[in-house]
N, C-alpha and C positions, 0 to 999 in steps of 0.2 A: 833702915834697912835701902839701899840702892834698888828702886826700882827696876830699872831695866834687868840686875842680876836677878831678881823677884820674877818677873816674866819669861827669863830665859828657865829660868827650873822650874817653870809653869809650862811651859809650851816645850822642855825635852821629850825628845821619844823615850818610852817606857824598854825596846829595848839596847838605849846605848846605853844604860845604869849600868855601873858597877864594871864598869868596862877593861879590856886587856890590851894596851897598845899590839906587842907582836909577843905569840907565844915561845917558848925556848922548841926548840934551840935557834936565840933571836941571832946571833950572827949570821948564822948559814940561809936563816929564813930572811932576812935584809937582803945580804949580800946577793944570792941566786935571785930574790926576785929583781931587783935592781937591774943586775945582768940580764935576764930575761927582758926587763923591760926595754934594756938600751937594743937588746937586739931588736925588738918590735920595733924600733924605730926606724932602724935602717931597712927594715922590711916591706915601707910603706905598698909593697905590689901585693902582699899576703892579707891583709888588713881585712880583704871583704870576705874573703873565705874565714878565716880564722874567725872574724866577727859570727857569721854563720853556725863552723862547727862548734865552735864552745857556748853558744846559744843551744840551737836548734837538732841543727844536721849532725852532729856526733851521736847524740843520743838516739836521736831517730835508726841509725846507720846500726847503730849499735841493739836495740829491740831487733833491725830487721834481720840481724843477724839469728839472734836468739828463736825468731819466729820460724825462718828457716829450717833451725835446727831443726826444731817441733815437728815442722813438715816433711821432714826427713825422715824423723823416728817413726810418724804415726804412717807416712808410706809404706816403711819398712815392716812394718807390723813390731813397733816393740813397743809394748805399752808401759815396762817399768823404765823407759830412757824417757817420755813424754811425762810416767808420773818423779822422775828426778827433777825434769825442768821446771813444771809444774812448783815443787818446793821451793828451787833455787831463785823464782820467781816471786813466789810470796818472803822469802828473804829476803830480795834484794825488797821490797816495800818494808818489811819490819826497819831493816837497818834506817831508810826514809825517817819514818818515823822517829827509830830511836838516837838518832843523828839531829833532830831538833832540841833535842833531851842535853844533849852532849854539846851542842853550840851554846845555848843557851848557860848551861855550867862552865866553861872554858872563856865567852864574852871575847872573843879577841875581835877587832875591828877589822874592817875593810882596810886592804894595804894604802888603798887609794887615801882613807883617811890620816894615817901616819904621813903618807908621801902626798902630799896633793899634789908635788908636782909631775909625779909621775902621768904615763899615757895609756889610759883607760878607752878602752874598744868599746867596751858594753853599757847600757844605763847604769846608773848608780844606785846602789841601796844602801838602806838601813838594818839589814840582817845580818848577822854575825857573819862571820868569813872562816869558822874553824868549827867540823869539818866542810869540804864541798858536798854539796847536793851530788853534781856534775859524778863527783870521781866516787860519790856512793852508789849513782847506777852502774858506771864502768867497773868497777869491783864484783859486783853483786852480778850482773851478768856473767864477767869475764869467768868467775867460779864455776857458775852453772854450767855454762859450758867443759871447762876443764873436766867439771867430777863426774856428770855426762859421757866424756870422751875417756875417761879411765875407769867408768865401770861396766864387769862382763855382760854388758843386757844386750848385746847392739845385733846378737844372730838371728836371721829373718825368725817370726813368728813371735807369739805373745809368751809371756811369762818364764817363770823358772823352768821348765823343762826343753826352753828353747837356747837360754843362756846355759844350761849344764848339759854335759853328757854323762853317759850309764856310771852311776852311783857319787853323781853328786858332783865329777868334776868339770872344771871350766873348760866350754868345748870350743876353746879359742877363737881368735877373733874374727870379728863381723862385719866391723864399725867400715865404712864406704870411703873411701877416700878424701871425700867431699867434707867430711866429719873434720878431719883433721885440718882440709883449708879452711872449714870458716870457724875454727876456733881458732887457730891462727891469723885470720883476720881480725877474730873480734878483739883478742889480746892487742894487735897493733892500734885496733880504731879505740881501744881505752884507754891505752897506755899516751895515744897524739889527745885524747882529749883530756884527758889531766895536764898534757904540755900545754894545752890551749887555753884553759883556764887560766893559767899563769900566763902565757906570752897577752891577754887581751887583757890583764892587769887587775882582777877579779882576784886571786886568791895567792897567798904566799904557797911555795913549794911544799913544806906542811902541810897546811891545808888538806892537797891533794892525795900526798901519800895515808893521810891516815886518815880519810876516806875511803879511799881505795881500799887499806888495809882490814877496817873498819867494817864495811858489808861484803867482804871476804870473808872475812869471820862468822858473822852473820848466817851467810849462808853456807859455810862448812856445818856450824851444828846444826842448822836445818836440816841438813843432808842426812844428820842420825836418825832424822824420824823415817827412813827411807823404808823399813820393816813394815812401817802400817800403812807407807802410800802403799808397797807393792800388795800388799793386801785386800786394798782398796782397790784399785784396778784388778784383779783378780776376782774382784766378788762384780765390780760393773762391766767387764768383758764380756762376760756371756747375754748379757741386757743390749737393750735396745740404747743404750748408750752407752758401752760400747764406742761408738763409734767417735766419741770423742776422745779417747787416746789409741787407736788403733785403726787400719785401712778395713774396710768391711771385705771379708773372703769371697769370693766368686760363690753361686751358688752349686752347687752336685750338678744341676741341669747343666749349668753354663759349661 
């Protein structure tokens, strides 16, 4: 047996065993990745910002928009909106965990392992490329905000009685314009983060699309538990812990 081959086998990182070079659609993944990489070479003036955005700035801004929307729901005393946001956050975390299983099952190598000539603006890693963790965060948080915006739970006050009119009919939209603005900003930030992960050379386009869709689906499924979450906040609101889901009401003396 060749000693060098034996040594290579011993030191081969376990995550790279049974790897796949490029997942389908291979042609589109490869051509679009190389096109974006070529664009990256021609825009060196943006490298510093894109490096930061693709690593930490993009996720930080997405999380900030999520927390600001939670604060808006809390301030407007809309506990069911806060409950739905919590479900969305939990769904995003579940999607991140599920992503590890999907990634090991797919076993796609990072694009710079297949294209060593590619420009890479971030540190190279040995983990799998599909799906993208960053796009998981983008899709999950964006879908969380979209679901909360579409729900009839934004009228001032707490609980179902404030979101419904007489007879249980919807009482009309009570969502402030800042909510729509936050959702729009979040969608733009999330999509730009997906692009940034390809721009810096870390992922194929298919990786970010899959991550975005996977986390969106998980958050939608998590939102099916909202009747339980609503009952939980209805029970929590009269207690001292109700301050976690809505702004305290002024005392009668005040």
